[in-house]
VEXTIZA-262332 format. One record per residue (C-alpha): x, y, z. Coordinates in steps of 0.2 Angstrom, whole numbers, plus 5000, padded with zeros to 4 digits. Each point is the difference from the previous one (the first is absolute). Layout:
! residues N
XYZ ...
***
This chain:
! residues 627
533447414872 500750185003 501649935007 500749834995 499649825002 500749834998 501649895000 501150024985 499949944983 501749984994 500350054981 499249874997 499349835000 498349985008 499549855010 498249985006 500649935016 501150145004 498650134997 498849905010 501249995015 500450194998 498250054999 499449895014 501150095013 499650164992 499650115015 500750015018 498749905011 500050035019 498849925012 499050105013 498949995015 498550105006 499550135005 499650064983 500150185005 501750085005 500550155009 500150154989 500850175003 499050164998 500050074983 501350134997 499350174996 501850074996 500650024982 500649854991 501949955002 501150054986 500349864988 501749934995 500450064982 500449854989 500950014983 500349884987 501950014998 500049934982 500850104987 498449984990 498750135006 498350054996 499750144988 499050155004 498249994995 500250144988 501249894989 498749874996 498950024985 498150015005 498649944990 499050154993 498349925004 500449965017 500850185004 498550084992 498749905010 501050045016 500050184996 498250004998 499749925016 501150125009 499150154992 498349935005 500749975018 500750175001 498350084995 499249935015 501350095012 498950164999 498349915002 498950065015 500449915016 501649944993 501250164998 501649925000 501750034992 500749825000 499349825001 500949855006 499549834993 500749855010 500049824995 498949935014 498249975002 499050045016 500749865009 501950044996 500149844989 501649974990 499049914986 498350084996 498549974990 500050084982 498750135004 501250075014 501550014989 499950194999 501950045000 500249884985 498650074991 500650185002 501849974997 500149854989 501249925012 499349835005 501349955014 499349955017 500950145010 500150194995 499250175004 499550124987 500050195004 499250124988 500150195001 499250124988 501649994989 501049855005 499749815002 501349895010 499949825005 501049925014 500449825000 501449885008 501449914992 499049854995 499150114987 501250124993 500249924983 498149964999 499650185004 501250064987 499149904987 498250045005 500150195005 499750124986 501050164998 498750095010 500749925016 501650025010 500649835007 500650025018 501149855005 499649995018 501449955011 501450074988 501150135007 499450174996 498249954996 498850105011 498549935009 498350054994 499850135014 501750074997 499650024981 498450085004 500850125012 501350044986 498950024985 498450095008 499850175005 499750015019 498249985005 499349884988 498649875002 500649824998 498549884997 499949815004 498649875001 500149965019 499449824997 501649974990 501250055014 500449935016 499750125014 501950005005 500550034982 498850144998 500550085017 501949994995 499650084983 499050145009 501450045012 501350004986 499150124988 499550115014 501850065000 499550104985 498250055006 499249874989 498449935005 499549814998 498249994994 499049845002 498849984986 498849875008 498650004987 500950024983 501549904993 500750114986 500749854990 498349915001 499250164992 501249994986 499849814998 498150014999 499149874990 501549904995 500549965018 499749825005 498749955012 500449955018 500249815002 498649905007 500549824999 499449895013 501149965016 500349835007 500349915016 501849965004 499949825007 500449985018 501349854995 501050144991 499750145012 500449905016 498950115011 498150054998 499550184998 499150015017 501649955009 501050134991 498750135004 500149955018 501850035000 499850164992 498750065012 501249955015 501350124991 498850144998 499649995019 501950005004 500350154990 498650105009 498950014984 498249954997 500149974982 501349984985 499750044982 501049894988 500350064982 501449894993 499249874989 501149855004 499750045019 498149994997 500149844990 501249925012 499050045015 498349944993 500749854991 499350074984 500850024982 499550104985 500650054983 499750184999 501850034996 501049904987 501249885008 499550045018 498649905008 499250155009 498450104999 499650185002 499350025018 500350095016 499749915017 499550085016 500349895016 499250055016 500249915016 498349924998 499650014982 500850024982 499450084984 500749964982 499850144988 499949924983 499049994984 498649885005 499949934982 501749915004 499349915015 499249834996 498849915012 501449895006 501250145003 498550095009 499849855012 501949995003 500050195005 498449985011 500949865009 501450115004 498950145006 500350124985 498750114993 500050074982 499850194995 500350084983 501850044996 499750184998 499250025018 501749995009 500250195002 498350025008 500349855012 501650085005 499150165004 498849915010 501449925010 500650175006 498250055004 499949845011 501650055009 500949854993 501949995001 500549954983 501649904997 500850074983 501649954992 500450164991 501449934990 498849914990 498250075003 499650134988 499950185004 498250024996 499549885014 501250065013 499550184996 498249965001 500149925017 501150155007 498850134993 498649915008 500950005017 500350184998 498150034998 499849895015 501150115010 499450164993 501050014984 501250145004 501549905007 500250125015 500949955016 498549945009 499749894985 501749935000 500049975019 498449904998 500849904986 501549965011 498949955014 499149884988 501649924995 500449975018 498349905001 499350145011 498650044987 498949914988 500350134988 500749954982 501849994997 501149924987 501249875005 501450014988 500949834999 500649884987 498749874995 500349845010 499449904985 501550044989 501249905011 498849865005 499749974981 501850004997 500449865013 499249854992 499249865009 500449824997 498549984988 500650154990 501849944999 499449834994 499050074987 501450114994 501249854999 498849904990 499650134988 501950034997 500249824997 498650004986 500750164993 501749934999 499349854990 499250124988 501750104998 501049844997 498949954986 500050184993 501950015000 500249834992 498850064986 500850174998 501849934999 499449884987 499250144990 501550105000 501149854995 499049974985 500050194995 498350055003 499550185000 499050045015 499650175007 500150055018 498150005001 499849834992 501349935013 499050085014 498349934993 500849834999 500650005018 498250055005 499449844991 501249895010 499450095017 498249994995 500149815000 500549995018 498749965013 499350165009 500750134988 499050165000 501050134991 501750074998 500750105015 500650154989 500350034982 501349894994 501750094997 500749914984 501550104994 501249954987 501750104999 499850195004 498249975006 500649905014 500850165007 498350085002 499749935017 498150004999 499949974981 498349954993 500149934982 498550054989 499449914984 500650094985 501450105008 500949865010 501649924995 500449834993 500949895013 501850004994 501149845004 501550114999 499450125014 499649985018 498249965004 499250065016 498449925006 499150065016 498349925003 498949945013 498249925003 498650015012 499449835005 498549965012 501349965013 501550124997 500850134990 501749984990 501350124994 501649944990 501350064989 501249924988 501350074989 500749894986 501049994984 499749884986 501750034991 501650065007 500050155012 501450135000 501350005013 499250165007 498349925001 500849845009 500850115013 498550105004 498949855001 501249915011 500150155012 498150015000 500049815005 501350035013 498950135008 498549894999 500949865009 500750115013 498350065005 499349834999 501349935012 500050155012 499849975018 499450145010 499350045018 498250015004 499250184998 501250044985 499250124988 500149964981 501150154996 501449935010 500049844989 499950104983 502050024999 500249814999 499250004983 500950154993 501749975007 500749904985 499350134988 500850155010 501749924999 500150054982 499050165001 498249934995 498350015009 498249984996 498550135001 498849905010 499749915017 500749835003 498549925007 498150035004 498749905009 498849894991 498249975005 499249825003 498850004985 500050195001 501050144993 501749954993 500850165008 499650005019 500750105014 500450055013 501749914998 501250024986 501949984996 500650164993 501350145000 498650125006 500450005019 498450085006 499149835001 500449945018 498849854999 501049845006 500049844991 499049875009 499649825000 498549974988 500450144988 500349964982 501350114991 500750004983 501850004995 500350094984 501750104996 500350054983 501150114988 499550104985 500950084986 498850134992 499649964982 501149855001 499449865012 499349955016 500349875013 498949955015 500049845010 498549985012 499249885012 
***
């Protein structure tokens, strides 16, 4: 997903054996050895490195949002939501001029539960990535190239679409500094921003004397949403069997505690949901397609606390946690516990790139109170002393989470589970493609949704199937050019045998996670489509066959996949490869293969990375090949 997946399907005769063979080698598999935690560099507190600007060189370009016809009902509803939101700006204890609504939940998740889809609710844009900014008289939404076409369709005329990464498009902070009079108050929910992102925003808008305002106790979108907002998920969690995990939770916690001591800390707070799930060998279903549960985990050198809704915890899971030495506390108690750590003089390890600003600021404020709260020179000296181990005073230890890399480098049991789940998934796909080719040959009229539903039926018959790993991208013709297209009943297209058909799908199994894309044609593709497909395939093969030194970061390999397209002036607007979790999130870091050269994580033995180059002609067709 999000990039591209599998070996080619030529235009086209489909063989079950060919698909089985292609899918069974669907991801790069490396071997790996202990230790499970690896050396990490300190978090960079400097501004993010600039991104390379990538443009699709096709002669067919996206139209401005203003040129697309809007549905009156959607526009009217959006206008009412914006009006209600702006009325809250002047509410006591709010007093802001701008409100920023990101895509994330309090754990910086890419995919989130429906009740936290605030940006989608207020804007109408349902893509997984984007930021909405609402001033007293303007509304703008930023998203990346994967979602330009989708945003054009979904945003009403009340919104301005900002195509992030395109030349001349300002960042959110640049735009705010341009449209606002100096000295405005910019409001955010600090639970929804990582501390690093909030600090970067604060520094950027300070250039025009704007103030960043943390609204801890009030999310303005929730106030507008009110009674129609879905309730938070409370589905039960389950134990991830040791034969799939490869290492028990107690051992993982022991490794983590060794890392805590080595870093000079006394505790670590973990908020990334897949990290919590991996560390404790637990899985949940709070988020569609992602086997995680909403929770925080605080690990000390001699204890651990899981902050979670107790109704999700069965007696079996309770016993599992007790055996690992983990206590339970209510989910909402995390801030009070963080304050208590500062009072105790704890040195708290915080990954500020992923930990939300509310938690980091709560700890820092509690430390200020411990030292007298004024940030004077004496206070700073005592803080520096404590960092050197000369005091038992509380201090933050700012480092990347050691769990991220440990989770990405799979052990033997995890690799075996991934291989086995891909074999079963390949069998399901082979049956599916034989069925679909037969239906097309006899002239059946099938919608994109019906095709996706039938694929789900084939996958559901496989042992260990749990769920899809993301919403199936089933796009015929022009819909294939919408990189993260989601067909909807009643509005989707019929699969046209005379057009390219792109199918990006994946599954969650008890032992592994899959993600695979095929692009096919059931008739005779044009010479243009053949050339584009061939060049995408050439890029896929080039990356698949790449041999590279140890410690090579993913961005170094990205050009292998794009080179054939570049030769005729073409490109694609997304990364080439992402990490895949072992029976966890389909998108996993820290590794990636992308033109974004700010990620210096090296590719290591044991990592699983997708290979998915593509090409898209807006409003015409899309091609992607992913394994």
